[in-house]
C-alpha positions in Angstrom: 143.7 41.8 82.9 147.2 40.8 82.1 150.3 42.9 83.0 151.2 43.4 79.3 151.2 46.6 77.3 147.6 47.6 76.5 146.8 46.8 72.8 146.8 49.9 70.6 143.1 49.6 69.7 142.0 49.3 73.3 144.3 52.2 74.2 142.8 54.4 71.5 139.3 53.6 72.7 140.3 54.3 76.3 141.9 57.6 75.5 138.9 58.7 73.4 136.5 57.9 76.2 138.5 59.7 78.8 139.4 62.7 76.6 143.0 62.8 77.9 144.9 66.0 77.6 148.4 66.3 76.2 149.9 65.8 79.7 148.3 62.3 79.7 149.7 61.3 76.4 152.6 58.8 76.5 155.8 60.2 75.1 154.4 63.7 75.0 157.7 65.1 76.4 156.1 66.6 79.5 157.2 65.3 82.9 155.0 62.8 84.7 154.5 64.2 88.2 154.7 62.1 91.3 153.6 63.9 94.5 154.6 62.9 97.9 152.7 63.8 101.1 154.8 62.7 104.1 155.2 63.7 107.8 158.5 65.6 107.4 157.7 67.4 110.7 155.3 66.7 113.6 154.7 63.6 115.8 155.4 61.1 113.0 158.5 62.8 111.6 160.6 59.8 112.5 159.0 58.1 109.4 159.1 61.1 107.1 162.8 61.0 106.3 162.9 57.4 105.1 159.6 57.8 103.1 160.8 60.9 101.3 164.2 59.4 100.6 162.8 56.2 99.2 160.4 58.0 97.0 163.1 60.1 95.5 165.4 57.1 95.1 162.6 55.2 93.2 162.1 58.2 90.9 165.8 58.4 90.3 165.8 54.7 89.3 162.8 55.1 87.1 164.3 58.1 85.3 167.7 56.3 84.8 165.7 53.5 83.1 164.1 55.9 80.6 161.2 57.3 82.7 157.6 56.3 82.1 156.8 55.7 78.5 159.6 58.0 77.5 158.7 60.8 79.9 160.8 61.8 82.9 159.2 61.7 86.3 159.2 64.9 88.4 158.8 64.8 92.2 156.5 67.4 93.9 156.7 67.3 97.7 154.4 68.2 100.5 154.6 68.0 104.3 151.6 66.8 106.3 153.2 68.0 109.6 151.5 64.9 111.1 148.3 67.0 111.1 145.1 66.4 109.0 144.4 70.1 108.6 147.9 70.9 107.3 147.8 67.8 105.1 144.5 68.9 103.5 146.1 72.1 102.4 149.2 70.3 101.2 147.2 67.8 99.1 145.3 70.7 97.5 148.7 72.1 96.4 149.7 68.8 94.9 146.5 68.3 93.0 146.8 71.8 91.6 150.1 70.8 90.2 148.5 68.0 88.2 150.2 65.0 89.9 149.5 61.6 88.4 150.0 59.9 91.8 150.6 60.8 95.4 152.9 58.7 97.6 151.9 58.8 101.2 151.1 59.6 103.8 152.6 57.3 106.4 149.9 58.0 108.9 146.6 56.1 108.4 144.3 58.7 110.1 145.7 61.4 107.9 145.5 59.4 104.7 141.9 58.5 105.5 141.0 62.1 106.0 142.3 62.9 102.5 141.1 59.9 100.5 137.7 61.2 99.4 139.4 64.3 97.9 142.1 62.3 96.2 139.6 59.8 94.7 137.2 62.6 93.5 140.2 64.2 91.7 140.8 60.8 89.9 144.4 60.7 91.2 146.3 57.6 92.3 147.5 57.3 95.9 149.9 54.6 97.2 151.2 54.2 100.7 154.1 52.2 102.0 153.3 52.8 105.6 149.5 53.1 106.1 148.3 49.9 107.9 144.8 50.6 109.1 142.1 48.0 108.3 139.7 50.7 107.0 141.6 50.9 103.7 140.7 47.4 102.7 137.0 48.1 102.1 137.2 51.8 101.5 135.2 52.9 98.4 138.3 54.2 96.7 137.3 53.0 93.1 140.7 51.5 92.8 142.7 54.8 93.0 144.2 53.8 96.4 146.5 50.9 97.0 149.3 50.1 99.4 152.5 48.1 99.9 152.2 48.2 103.7 150.6 45.2 105.1 147.3 45.8 107.0 147.0 45.6 110.8 145.2 42.2 110.3 148.4 40.3 109.4 150.6 42.4 111.7 148.3 41.7 114.7 148.5 37.9 114.0 152.3 38.1 113.8 152.7 40.1 117.1 150.2 37.9 119.0 152.1 34.9 117.8 155.4 36.3 119.0 153.9 37.2 122.4 152.5 33.7 122.9 155.8 32.1 121.8 157.5 34.1 124.5 155.1 32.9 127.2 152.9 35.9 127.6 149.9 34.9 129.8 148.4 38.1 131.1 148.6 41.0 128.7 147.8 44.7 128.6 147.1 46.1 125.1 147.6 49.9 124.7 147.0 52.0 121.7 146.5 55.6 120.6 142.9 56.6 119.8 143.1 56.8 116.0 142.5 54.5 113.0 146.0 53.0 113.3 146.1 52.5 117.1 142.6 51.5 117.8 142.4 49.2 114.8 145.5 47.3 115.8 144.4 47.1 119.4 141.1 45.5 118.3 142.9 42.9 116.2 145.4 42.1 118.9 142.6 41.7 121.4 140.8 39.3 119.1 144.0 37.3 118.5 145.1 37.1 122.1 141.7 36.3 123.5 141.5 35.6 127.2 145.1 36.6 127.7 144.1 40.2 127.5 143.7 41.5 131.1 143.6 45.3 130.2 142.8 47.3 127.2 143.6 51.0 127.1 143.0 53.6 124.3 144.6 56.9 125.0 144.2 60.4 123.6 147.2 61.1 121.2 147.2 64.7 122.5 147.5 63.8 126.2 150.4 65.2 128.1 150.5 62.7 130.9 150.2 58.9 130.9 149.9 58.4 134.7 146.3 57.2 134.5 147.0 54.8 131.6 150.1 53.3 133.2 148.1 53.0 136.4 145.7 50.7 134.7 148.5 48.5 133.5 150.0 48.4 137.0 146.6 47.5 138.6 146.0 44.7 136.1 149.3 42.9 137.2 150.3 41.9 133.7 153.4 40.1 132.5 153.4 41.7 129.1 152.4 45.0 127.4 151.8 45.6 123.7 152.2 49.3 123.0 150.8 50.8 119.8 151.7 54.5 119.2 153.9 57.1 117.6 156.4 59.7 119.0 154.5 59.9 122.3 155.7 56.4 123.1 158.9 57.7 124.6 157.0 59.5 127.3 154.7 56.5 127.8 157.6 54.2 128.3 159.3 56.7 130.5 156.2 56.6 132.8 156.3 52.8 132.7 159.9 52.9 133.8 159.1 55.2 136.7 156.4 52.7 137.8 158.9 49.8 137.6 156.9 48.2 134.7 160.1 47.0 132.9 161.6 43.9 131.5 163.9 43.7 134.5 160.9 43.7 136.8 159.0 40.9 134.9 156.9 43.0 132.5 157.9 42.3 128.9 157.2 45.3 126.5 156.3 44.6 122.9 155.7 47.0 120.0 155.3 47.2 116.2 157.1 49.3 113.6 157.3 52.7 115.4 158.7 51.2 118.6 161.5 49.7 116.5 163.5 52.9 116.6 167.2 53.2 117.3 166.6 56.7 118.8 163.6 56.1 121.0 165.7 55.7 124.1 166.7 59.4 123.9 163.1 60.4 124.8 162.8 57.7 127.5 166.1 58.4 129.4 168.7 60.4 127.4 171.4 59.4 130.0 170.8 55.6 129.7 171.2 53.9 126.3 170.3 50.5 128.0 166.9 51.7 129.1 165.0 49.8 126.4 167.1 46.6 126.7 165.0 43.5 126.1 162.0 45.3 124.4 160.7 43.1 121.6 158.4 43.3 118.7 157.7 42.8 115.0 158.4 45.2 112.1 156.2 45.4 109.0 157.5 43.7 106.9 161.1 42.4 106.8 163.1 43.9 103.9 163.3 41.4 101.1 166.5 42.8 99.7 169.1 42.9 102.4 171.2 45.5 100.7 168.4 48.1 100.1 168.5 49.7 103.5 172.3 50.0 103.3 171.9 51.7 99.9 169.3 54.3 101.1 171.2 55.1 104.3 174.4 55.5 102.4 172.8 57.8 99.9 171.1 60.1 102.5 173.5 61.5 105.1 171.8 62.1 108.4 169.1 59.4 107.8 169.3 57.2 110.9 166.8 54.5 110.0 164.8 53.2 107.0 161.4 52.4 108.4 159.0 51.6 105.5 161.6 52.8 103.0 161.4 49.6 100.9 157.6 49.6 101.0 157.4 53.3 99.8 160.0 52.7 97.2 157.9 49.8 95.8 154.8 52.0 95.8 156.5 54.3 93.3 157.9 51.5 91.1 154.6 49.6 91.0 152.8 52.8 90.0 155.3 53.4 87.2 155.1 49.8 86.0 151.3 49.9 86.0 151.5 53.0 83.7 153.9 51.2 81.5 151.7 48.2 81.3 148.7 50.4 80.5 150.6 52.4 78.0 149.1 55.5 79.6 149.6 58.0 82.4 145.9 58.6 82.8 145.2 57.5 86.4 141.7 56.2 85.5 143.4 53.8 83.1 146.5 53.0 85.1 144.6 51.9 88.3 143.3 48.8 86.5 146.9 47.6 86.0 148.3 48.1 89.5 147.5 44.8 91.1 148.2 42.9 88.0 151.9 43.9 87.8 152.4 42.4 91.3 150.9 38.9 90.7 151.2 36.2 88.2 153.6 36.2 85.3 157.4 36.2 85.3 159.2 37.6 88.4 161.3 40.7 87.8 163.0 42.7 90.5 163.9 46.1 89.1 162.0 48.8 87.1 164.4 48.5 84.2 164.1 44.7 84.0 160.3 44.8 84.4 159.9 47.4 81.7 162.1 45.3 79.3 159.9 42.3 80.0 156.7 44.3 79.3 158.1 45.6 76.1 158.9 41.9 75.1 155.2 41.2 75.6 155.5 39.2 78.8 153.3 39.2 81.9 155.2 40.3 84.9 155.2 40.0 88.7 157.3 42.7 90.3 159.0 41.7 93.5 161.0 44.6 94.9 163.0 45.2 98.0 160.0 44.9 100.3 159.2 41.4 98.9 156.3 39.9 97.0 153.0 41.7 97.4 150.4 39.8 95.3 148.0 42.8 95.7 144.4 41.9 96.0 141.7 43.6 93.9 141.2 45.9 96.9 144.9 47.0 96.6 146.1 45.2 99.7 149.2 42.9 100.0 148.1 39.3 100.6 151.6 38.0 101.6 154.1 39.5 104.1 157.2 38.8 106.0 157.6 40.3 109.5 160.9 40.6 111.2 161.0 40.0 114.9 163.4 42.2 116.9 164.9 42.8 120.3 166.5 45.9 121.7 170.1 45.3 122.7 172.0 47.0 125.6 172.5 50.1 123.5 168.8 50.3 122.6 169.6 49.4 119.0 167.2 47.2 117.1 168.6 43.7 116.5 166.6 41.4 114.1 166.4 37.9 115.4 163.7 36.0 113.5 160.7 36.3 111.3 157.0 35.4 110.6 155.8 34.6 107.2 152.1 35.4 106.6 149.7 34.4 103.8 146.0 33.8 103.6 145.5 35.0 107.2 148.0 32.7 108.8 151.5 33.6 110.2 154.2 31.0 110.9 157.6 31.5 112.3 160.5 30.8 110.0 163.9 32.0 108.8 
């Protein structure tokens, strides 16, 4: 299917078959509703601020360019509280409001717990931060897609970084959920015989002495830590056991460890406590000015983790609706992947809409970079930034890996 406007005859047939209501009629004057379901509170709240801000910024850009098929987009929000039970109640409220698409959730386990309900309601769902492998083969009928790269490519990039830095005896640690355990499995596969210890911990645990003891006993020279807000306490316990960079144990992490405020929960009196920690972040922002823009527009927002990815989720959804000439999710879903691959490159909603109206095929490349979504709704290309914590525990980007077709190579 080409990313052009759906021909009028085909559109009429599709609308007849699906018996769309007035709210699904292009140009009907009623607002198109985008819901968001984000962790504004709870253990993953560090992500919520940037995900919400980027969704709202995308909707602002869409509306300033004329909306979707002449209809303005309205944002309807919901807080998951980083809890599947709370999220289930929140998604019911969004669905009762008749949202066309849900942006979220930023936590793979929470999204997976909601996906059957979202799919059965025939609602679109796009995540800029869910990385679990389970989404790739999930029977979502095309209603779910993501701009966040799966753990498969991220594990290859992180393993490559660790090998490049000379890691020979590694402990791989992860929280016991779809995100943590899936990434640990992939890291273990990519690091092979270098893995000396594998530890999966209960996300609700209040003490990490036993887990850190296993790392100490394995006498490793590197640790890969996969977790959320609890990582501060985990790293604090590692520091207490002298398992630090200064003592010959290199700590690595992925997106959530790349936090400019994590040091506060490790040792609030020592900004240098995380100096030398390394990792990869998923993926590198393609538009260098995007993060500056979103931080400047949102006072109090300290970081922009996954902001570019979530922004692109909303833009891709709106472009798919434009290409389909419909806001019926059952029709729009068939155009999602197509607006990200093939055709002429365009980089903003306004420019892409103009190209579609001119009868062109498009390939949207937004601030998070090219996606080339697969038929399963997964990005097939990615750029991962490598980073190191400086003496003030601030993230400093110092390189990158480019990934495509299951292979990651270092570059600049």
